C-alpha positions as CSV (number, residue, x, y, z in Angstrom):
1,X,35.5,-15.3,56.8
2,X,31.9,-14.3,56.5
3,X,31.2,-14.4,52.8
4,X,32.2,-17.9,51.7
5,X,30.5,-20.9,50.1
6,X,28.0,-22.8,52.3
7,X,25.2,-25.3,52.1
8,X,22.5,-24.0,49.8
9,X,19.9,-26.2,51.5
10,X,20.9,-25.0,55.0
11,X,20.9,-21.4,53.9
12,X,17.4,-21.7,52.5
13,X,16.1,-23.4,55.6
14,X,17.6,-20.6,57.7
15,X,15.8,-18.0,55.5
16,X,12.5,-19.9,55.3
17,X,12.9,-20.5,51.6
18,X,11.9,-23.7,49.8
19,X,14.8,-26.0,49.0
20,X,13.5,-27.2,45.6
21,X,13.0,-23.9,43.7
22,X,15.2,-21.7,41.6
23,X,16.3,-18.6,43.6
24,X,17.6,-15.4,42.0
25,X,19.0,-12.5,44.0
26,X,19.7,-8.8,43.6
27,X,21.0,-6.7,46.5
28,X,21.4,-2.9,46.8
29,X,20.8,-0.1,49.2
30,X,17.4,1.2,48.2
31,X,16.9,-1.4,45.6
32,X,14.0,0.1,43.7
33,X,14.8,3.8,44.2
34,X,18.6,3.8,43.8
35,X,19.3,6.0,40.7
36,X,22.5,4.2,39.9
37,X,21.1,0.7,39.9
38,X,18.7,-0.5,37.2
39,X,16.1,-2.5,39.1
40,X,13.7,-2.0,36.1
41,X,15.9,-4.1,33.8
42,X,16.1,-6.9,36.4
43,X,12.4,-6.9,37.1
44,X,11.6,-6.9,33.4
45,X,14.0,-9.8,32.9
46,X,12.4,-11.7,35.8
47,X,8.9,-11.2,34.3
48,X,10.1,-12.5,31.0
49,X,11.6,-15.7,32.5
50,X,8.5,-16.2,34.7
51,X,6.6,-16.4,31.4
52,X,9.2,-18.6,29.8
53,X,9.2,-21.0,32.8
54,X,5.5,-20.9,33.3
55,X,5.4,-24.2,35.2
56,X,8.7,-23.9,37.1
57,X,8.8,-22.6,40.6
58,X,11.1,-19.6,41.1
59,X,11.8,-17.0,43.7
60,X,13.4,-13.6,43.0
61,X,14.6,-11.7,46.0
62,X,15.3,-8.0,45.9
63,X,17.3,-7.4,49.0
64,X,17.6,-3.8,50.3
65,X,14.1,-2.4,50.0
66,X,10.9,-3.5,51.8
67,X,7.8,-4.1,49.9
68,X,5.1,-6.5,48.9
69,X,5.5,-10.0,47.5
70,X,4.4,-10.2,43.9
71,X,3.2,-13.4,42.3
72,X,3.6,-14.1,38.6
73,X,2.3,-17.6,38.0
74,X,4.8,-19.9,39.6
75,X,7.3,-17.1,40.2
76,X,7.4,-15.1,43.4
77,X,9.1,-11.7,43.8
78,X,10.1,-11.0,47.4
79,X,11.1,-7.5,48.5
80,X,13.3,-7.8,51.6
81,X,14.3,-4.7,53.7
82,X,17.8,-3.7,54.5
83,X,19.7,-6.4,56.5
84,X,22.5,-5.2,58.8
85,X,23.8,-8.6,60.0
86,X,26.5,-9.6,57.4
87,X,26.2,-13.2,58.3
88,X,22.5,-13.2,57.4
89,X,23.3,-11.3,54.2
90,X,25.8,-14.1,53.4
91,X,22.9,-16.6,53.7
92,X,21.0,-14.9,50.9
93,X,24.0,-15.3,48.6
94,X,24.5,-18.9,49.6
95,X,20.8,-19.6,49.0
96,X,20.8,-18.1,45.5
97,X,21.4,-20.0,42.3
98,X,22.4,-16.8,40.5
99,X,23.2,-13.2,41.6
100,X,21.8,-10.5,39.3
101,X,23.3,-7.0,39.2
102,X,22.0,-4.4,36.7
103,X,23.4,-0.8,37.0
104,X,23.3,2.3,34.9
105,X,26.7,3.2,36.4
106,X,28.8,1.7,39.1
107,X,32.2,1.7,40.6
108,X,33.4,-1.6,42.2
109,X,30.3,-2.9,43.9
110,X,30.8,-4.9,47.1
111,X,27.7,-6.9,46.5
112,X,29.3,-8.6,43.4
113,X,32.4,-9.4,45.5
114,X,30.2,-10.9,48.2
115,X,28.3,-13.0,45.7
116,X,31.5,-14.3,44.1
117,X,33.0,-15.1,47.5
118,X,29.9,-17.2,48.4
119,X,30.4,-19.1,45.1
120,X,27.3,-17.6,43.4
121,X,27.7,-17.0,39.7
122,X,26.9,-13.4,38.6
123,X,25.0,-12.0,35.7
124,X,25.7,-8.2,35.6
125,X,25.8,-5.2,33.3
126,X,29.2,-4.3,31.9
127,X,29.5,-0.8,33.4
128,X,32.1,0.9,35.5
129,X,34.4,-1.5,37.3
130,X,32.1,-4.5,37.1
131,X,34.0,-5.8,34.1
132,X,37.2,-5.9,36.3
133,X,35.4,-8.0,38.9
134,X,33.8,-10.7,36.7
135,X,35.6,-13.1,34.4
136,X,33.1,-13.2,31.6
137,X,32.0,-16.5,30.2
138,X,32.2,-15.2,26.6
139,X,35.8,-14.0,27.0
140,X,37.2,-16.7,29.4
141,X,35.3,-19.9,28.7
142,X,33.9,-22.1,31.4
143,X,37.4,-23.0,32.8
144,X,37.9,-19.5,34.2
145,X,34.6,-17.7,34.0
146,X,32.8,-16.5,37.2
147,X,29.8,-15.0,35.5
148,X,28.4,-13.3,32.4
149,X,28.3,-9.7,31.4
150,X,25.5,-8.1,29.4
151,X,24.9,-4.7,28.0
152,X,23.4,-1.8,30.1
153,X,19.6,-1.9,29.9
154,X,19.7,-5.2,27.9
155,X,16.5,-6.9,29.2
156,X,16.6,-9.6,26.4
157,X,20.3,-10.3,27.0
158,X,19.8,-10.6,30.8
159,X,16.7,-12.8,30.3
160,X,18.4,-15.2,27.9
161,X,21.5,-15.4,30.1
162,X,19.4,-16.3,33.1
163,X,17.6,-19.0,31.1
164,X,20.9,-20.3,29.9
165,X,22.3,-20.8,33.4
166,X,19.1,-22.1,34.9
167,X,18.9,-24.8,32.3
168,X,22.6,-25.7,32.6
169,X,23.2,-26.7,36.2
170,X,26.7,-28.1,35.5
171,X,27.8,-24.8,34.0
172,X,26.3,-22.9,36.8
173,X,28.1,-25.0,39.4
174,X,31.4,-24.6,37.5
175,X,31.0,-20.8,37.4
176,X,30.2,-20.9,41.1
177,X,33.4,-22.8,42.0
178,X,35.4,-20.5,39.8
179,X,33.8,-17.5,41.5
180,X,34.7,-18.6,45.0
181,X,38.3,-19.5,44.0
182,X,38.8,-16.1,42.2
183,X,37.4,-14.2,45.2
184,X,39.8,-15.9,47.6
185,X,42.8,-15.2,45.4
186,X,42.0,-11.7,43.9
187,X,39.8,-9.9,46.5
188,X,40.9,-11.0,50.0
189,X,41.8,-8.3,52.5
190,X,45.4,-9.5,52.9
191,X,46.1,-8.9,49.2
192,X,44.3,-5.6,49.3
193,X,46.4,-4.4,52.2
194,X,49.6,-5.6,50.6
195,X,48.9,-4.0,47.2
196,X,47.9,-0.7,48.8
197,X,51.2,-0.7,50.8
198,X,53.2,-1.5,47.7
199,X,51.5,1.3,45.8
200,X,52.2,3.9,48.5
201,X,55.7,2.6,48.8
202,X,56.5,3.5,45.1
């Protein structure tokens, strides 16, 4: 009911973001200091694509830790503090073109489910339960894929994958539609409750 596809332009206006730029997002509690997340890999990848797209405006948002705004040519890196209002958090996913999630280890991160539910394609490291959340483009093809998995700590792989999706808007939109559909069918609360009840009833 809260995390669902919405108008990208309206979400950006609500957050004070330009409508005509590429927006990348990463969200985690204590983004930069969380030992299980790998903010360094994401930041290195963003620095790489900032150099690759030297004349293309882009904003990378690290949601979950306050900090300064960093400018790399036409790319801005915004550090946004922890946001408690889930409806405002949903706006960040709706505003983003791609959700990035790098982790050294992880279980079944809610942030990836929230991004998928908002129709935002995900690029994430294949650790823990993340591979169960994302239908990988390499394995499923564009008909079913909801994102792309890369290796842990693979800066080059994450960079090239971001470039691939930023330069293929039709593919990105297809993955986004698949993501929203998959989230509704696989991760809704009614199914979760029913499957827990069935498991306990065995």
